[in-house]
C-alpha positions as CSV (number, residue, x, y, z in Angstrom):
1,M,24.4,0.5,-9.9
2,A,21.5,2.7,-8.8
3,Q,20.0,1.9,-5.4
4,Y,16.5,2.9,-4.2
5,K,15.7,3.4,-0.5
6,L,12.1,2.8,0.3
7,A,10.3,5.7,2.0
8,D,9.0,5.4,5.5
9,G,5.7,3.4,5.3
10,E,6.7,1.7,2.0
11,K,7.0,-2.1,2.2
12,F,8.2,-4.9,0.0
13,V,6.0,-8.1,0.5
14,A,7.3,-11.7,0.2
15,M,6.4,-15.2,1.5
16,S,8.3,-17.6,3.7
17,M,9.2,-20.9,2.0
18,G,10.2,-22.9,5.1
19,M,13.1,-21.0,6.5
20,R,16.0,-22.6,8.4
21,D,16.5,-22.0,12.1
22,A,18.6,-19.0,13.0
23,E,21.4,-21.1,14.4
24,S,22.1,-22.7,11.0
25,I,22.4,-19.7,8.8
26,Q,25.7,-18.0,7.8
27,Q,26.6,-14.4,7.0
28,R,26.6,-13.5,3.3
29,M,30.1,-13.2,1.9
30,N,31.5,-11.4,-1.2
31,R,32.8,-14.2,-3.4
32,E,35.6,-12.1,-4.8
33,T,36.9,-10.4,-1.7
34,G,35.8,-12.8,1.1
35,E,34.4,-9.9,3.0
36,V,31.1,-10.1,4.9
37,K,28.2,-8.4,3.0
38,V,26.6,-5.8,5.2
39,G,23.0,-4.5,5.3
40,P,21.6,-1.0,5.2
41,T,22.8,-0.1,8.7
42,G,26.3,-1.7,8.3
43,K,25.5,-4.9,10.2
44,P,26.3,-8.4,8.6
45,S,23.5,-9.6,6.4
46,Y,21.9,-13.1,5.8
47,A,20.0,-14.7,3.0
48,S,16.3,-14.5,4.2
49,G,14.9,-17.8,2.8
50,V,11.8,-16.0,1.5
51,V,10.6,-15.5,-2.1
52,A,8.8,-12.7,-3.9
53,I,5.6,-13.5,-5.6
54,R,4.9,-12.0,-9.1
55,A,2.5,-9.1,-9.0
56,D,0.2,-11.0,-11.4
57,G,0.0,-13.9,-9.0
58,S,1.6,-16.4,-11.4
59,G,4.2,-17.7,-9.0
60,Q,7.6,-17.0,-7.6
61,D,9.7,-14.2,-9.1
62,R,13.2,-15.9,-9.2
63,G,14.8,-12.7,-10.2
64,V,14.4,-11.2,-6.7
65,T,16.7,-11.9,-3.8
66,I,16.0,-10.8,-0.2
67,A,18.6,-10.4,2.5
68,V,18.2,-9.2,6.1
69,E,20.3,-8.0,8.9
70,E,18.1,-9.5,11.6
71,Y,17.2,-13.1,10.6
72,R,14.1,-14.7,12.0
73,A,12.5,-18.0,10.9
74,Y,8.8,-18.1,10.0
75,P,6.6,-21.1,9.1
76,M,6.2,-21.9,5.4
77,G,3.5,-19.8,3.8
78,T,3.8,-16.8,6.2
79,T,3.4,-13.5,4.3
80,L,6.1,-11.1,5.4
81,H,7.0,-7.5,4.6
82,T,10.2,-5.5,5.0
83,D,10.7,-3.4,8.1
84,G,13.3,-0.7,8.9
85,I,15.6,0.6,6.3
86,T,15.1,-1.2,2.9
87,V,17.3,-0.7,-0.1
88,I,16.4,-2.2,-3.5
89,T,19.1,-2.5,-6.2
90,P,18.2,-3.6,-9.8
91,Y,20.8,-5.7,-11.5
92,V,21.6,-7.5,-14.8
93,A,23.2,-10.9,-14.3
94,D,25.5,-12.7,-16.8
95,G,23.4,-13.7,-19.8
96,G,21.2,-10.6,-19.5
97,R,18.8,-11.9,-16.8
98,Q,17.3,-8.9,-14.9
99,G,16.4,-8.9,-11.2
100,L,16.2,-7.0,-7.9
101,S,18.3,-7.3,-4.8
102,V,16.3,-6.4,-1.7
103,L,18.3,-5.6,1.5
104,C,16.4,-4.7,4.7
105,E,16.9,-4.6,8.4
106,R,14.3,-7.3,9.1
107,L,11.2,-9.1,7.8
108,V,8.0,-9.2,9.9
109,P,4.6,-10.9,9.4
110,V,2.0,-8.9,7.5
111,N,-1.0,-7.8,9.5
112,V,-3.7,-9.0,7.0
113,S,-6.5,-7.0,8.6
114,S,-4.6,-3.7,8.0
115,I,-4.2,-4.6,4.3
116,K,-7.9,-5.0,4.0
117,G,-8.6,-1.8,5.9
118,D,-10.3,-3.6,8.7
119,A,-8.0,-2.4,11.5
């Protein structure tokens, strides 16, 4: 499957939906091999607990999964963006459903003023 590495400065934006504390999360595992799934730098990865919002603003895009190497919990509703190396892999699931797998080093809060150009 083709993978796309975001260029320096490119970010993928998502929103926290009430993440679990870091002590309660587990490493992602390959169901077939039982091996730990690693992130873009080779460290173990974790499901992030955040969702991508559709570009048209019509709600959650359930076809996008986001995993991180460095898990941090953020309050519900916090807008986050990828930081560090980010790799996006398009996929087609059983039944023909299409989606994106986003794997990054970490997620950090968006600086809203910089998005508006006020910084």
